[in-house]
C-alpha positions as CSV (number, residue, x, y, z in Angstrom):
1,M,-18.0,2.5,28.8
2,L,-16.6,3.9,32.0
3,K,-19.9,5.6,32.8
4,R,-21.6,2.2,32.6
5,H,-19.0,0.8,35.0
6,A,-19.6,3.8,37.4
7,I,-23.3,3.3,37.3
8,K,-22.9,-0.4,38.2
9,V,-20.5,0.4,41.1
10,L,-22.7,3.1,42.5
11,R,-25.8,0.9,42.3
12,E,-24.0,-2.0,44.0
13,A,-22.8,0.5,46.7
14,G,-26.5,1.1,47.5
15,L,-27.2,4.6,45.9
16,A,-30.7,5.1,44.6
17,Q,-31.3,5.3,40.8
18,T,-32.2,9.0,41.0
19,D,-29.0,9.8,43.0
20,V,-26.8,7.9,40.5
21,A,-28.5,9.7,37.5
22,K,-27.9,13.1,39.0
23,R,-24.3,12.4,40.0
24,L,-23.3,11.0,36.6
25,S,-25.5,13.4,34.5
26,V,-27.6,10.6,32.9
27,S,-31.3,9.9,32.8
28,E,-32.9,7.5,35.3
29,R,-34.1,5.4,32.4
30,S,-30.4,4.9,31.3
31,V,-29.5,3.9,34.9
32,R,-32.3,1.3,34.8
33,M,-31.3,-0.1,31.4
34,I,-27.6,-0.3,32.4
35,E,-28.5,-2.0,35.7
36,A,-30.3,-4.7,33.8
37,E,-27.2,-5.4,31.5
38,P,-24.6,-8.0,32.3
39,A,-21.4,-7.0,34.2
40,V,-18.8,-4.9,32.4
41,D,-15.7,-7.0,31.7
42,T,-13.6,-4.7,29.6
43,I,-13.2,-0.9,29.0
44,D,-12.7,-1.3,25.3
45,D,-15.8,0.6,24.1
46,A,-15.5,-0.1,20.4
47,A,-15.1,-3.9,21.0
48,E,-18.1,-3.9,23.3
49,R,-20.2,-2.1,20.7
50,R,-19.3,-4.6,18.1
51,R,-19.9,-7.6,20.4
52,R,-23.3,-6.3,21.4
53,R,-24.1,-4.9,17.9
54,I,-24.8,-1.4,19.3
55,G,-25.3,1.3,16.7
56,R,-26.8,1.6,13.3
57,P,-25.6,-1.1,10.8
58,S,-23.7,0.1,7.7
59,K,-25.5,0.2,4.4
60,A,-22.4,-1.2,2.8
61,E,-22.3,-4.4,4.9
62,P,-24.6,-6.4,2.7
63,F,-22.2,-5.7,-0.2
64,R,-19.2,-7.3,1.6
65,S,-19.3,-10.5,-0.5
66,F,-19.7,-8.4,-3.7
67,V,-16.6,-6.4,-2.9
68,S,-14.7,-9.5,-1.9
69,E,-15.5,-11.1,-5.3
70,V,-14.4,-8.0,-7.2
71,F,-11.1,-8.0,-5.4
72,A,-10.6,-11.7,-6.0
73,K,-10.8,-11.0,-9.8
74,E,-9.1,-7.6,-9.9
75,P,-7.1,-6.7,-6.8
76,E,-5.7,-3.5,-8.2
77,L,-9.1,-2.0,-9.0
78,L,-9.7,1.6,-8.0
79,S,-12.2,2.3,-5.1
80,L,-14.2,4.6,-7.4
81,E,-14.7,1.8,-9.9
82,V,-15.8,-0.6,-7.1
83,L,-18.3,2.1,-6.0
84,R,-19.6,2.4,-9.6
85,R,-20.1,-1.3,-9.9
86,A,-21.7,-1.6,-6.5
87,R,-24.2,1.1,-7.5
88,L,-25.0,-0.9,-10.7
89,V,-26.0,-3.9,-8.6
90,G,-28.1,-1.9,-6.2
91,Y,-25.9,-0.1,-3.6
92,A,-27.8,3.0,-2.4
93,G,-25.5,4.2,0.4
94,G,-22.9,6.8,0.5
95,K,-19.3,6.5,-0.7
96,S,-17.7,6.9,2.7
97,A,-19.3,3.7,4.0
98,L,-18.4,1.7,1.0
99,Y,-14.8,3.1,1.0
100,A,-14.4,2.0,4.6
101,L,-15.5,-1.5,3.6
102,I,-13.2,-1.5,0.6
103,A,-10.3,-0.4,2.8
104,S,-10.9,-3.3,5.2
105,L,-11.2,-5.9,2.3
106,R,-8.5,-4.6,-0.1
107,P,-5.6,-7.1,-0.3
108,E,-2.2,-6.0,0.9
109,P,0.2,-5.2,-1.9
110,V,3.0,-7.7,-2.3
111,Q,6.5,-6.2,-1.7
112,P,8.8,-6.8,-4.8
113,I,11.8,-9.0,-4.4
114,V,15.0,-6.9,-4.4
115,R,17.2,-7.9,-7.3
116,F,20.6,-7.3,-5.8
117,E,21.4,-7.7,-2.2
118,G,25.1,-7.6,-1.3
119,L,28.0,-5.7,-0.1
120,P,29.5,-2.8,-2.1
121,G,31.8,-4.2,-4.8
122,E,30.2,-7.7,-4.7
123,F,28.2,-7.2,-7.9
124,S,29.1,-5.6,-11.2
125,Q,27.0,-4.7,-14.2
126,H,28.2,-5.0,-17.8
127,D,26.3,-3.5,-20.8
128,F,26.9,-3.0,-24.4
129,G,25.7,-0.2,-26.6
130,E,26.2,1.4,-30.1
131,V,26.0,5.1,-30.9
132,G,26.0,6.4,-34.4
133,T,27.6,9.8,-35.0
134,R,27.4,11.9,-38.2
135,A,29.7,14.8,-39.0
136,Q,28.5,17.4,-41.5
137,R,28.6,16.0,-45.0
138,A,30.3,12.8,-43.8
139,A,29.3,9.2,-43.7
140,R,27.7,7.8,-40.5
141,S,30.3,6.2,-38.3
142,P,29.0,3.9,-35.6
143,S,30.9,3.5,-32.4
144,C,30.3,0.9,-29.7
145,S,30.9,1.1,-26.0
146,A,31.0,-1.4,-23.2
147,P,30.3,0.3,-19.9
148,R,31.0,-1.5,-16.6
149,A,29.9,-0.4,-13.1
150,I,30.5,-2.0,-9.8
151,S,27.6,-1.8,-7.3
152,D,27.8,1.2,-5.0
153,S,30.9,2.4,-6.8
154,I,31.4,6.1,-7.7
155,R,33.4,5.2,-10.8
156,T,32.2,3.8,-14.2
157,F,34.7,2.4,-16.7
158,T,33.8,2.7,-20.4
159,R,35.7,1.1,-23.2
160,S,34.9,2.5,-26.7
161,F,35.3,0.5,-29.9
162,S,35.2,1.7,-33.5
163,T,33.7,-0.7,-36.0
164,A,35.5,-1.5,-39.1
165,S,34.5,-3.8,-42.0
166,S,36.6,-6.8,-42.6
167,S,37.2,-8.3,-46.0
168,S,34.4,-10.8,-45.5
169,G,31.9,-8.0,-44.9
170,R,31.5,-8.6,-41.2
171,R,32.1,-5.9,-38.6
172,R,34.8,-6.4,-36.1
173,A,35.3,-4.3,-33.0
174,R,38.7,-2.6,-32.4
175,P,39.5,-1.1,-29.0
176,N,40.7,2.5,-29.5
177,A,40.2,4.2,-26.2
178,L,39.7,3.6,-22.5
179,A,37.7,6.3,-20.8
180,Q,37.3,6.6,-17.1
181,A,34.6,8.9,-15.7
182,T,33.7,9.7,-12.2
183,L,30.0,9.7,-11.4
184,R,28.7,12.2,-8.8
């Protein structure tokens, strides 16, 4: 893009087309073509090429609507599967061109919402579990636990219960130990 600008400036300064061509190492034909173009407004070469549609068009461009429809139905679909489906409907170009189109059309992933946001000690978590233990040649004896953890805490408190059957046949929990363990 800067060569185009240099050609315009040198021609406006009064240099002949042959002198400009020699000085900038371009052909005289290029000097004539650039001289006939409108004035250069920006030095953004890529934007200028897009605006003037310079260059070979992509073989994947006609499949833009197809890829958009595929992503509307299945946004998490792999690029390889989109390529396979595009070839089934007539795409004959290479995979790099289609992958570039897919990358430009793929929807942005949604960031998950963080479940807990707060200061340390502001939240706590309470769970309940049952573990069955069996000694050799003994009956299975279930024991229950109720672990508690405070967010960002290095300590976990666990209270264990042994289950005993009451006269009505229901199980009731009896606290029998308080264990304190430090997590590292």
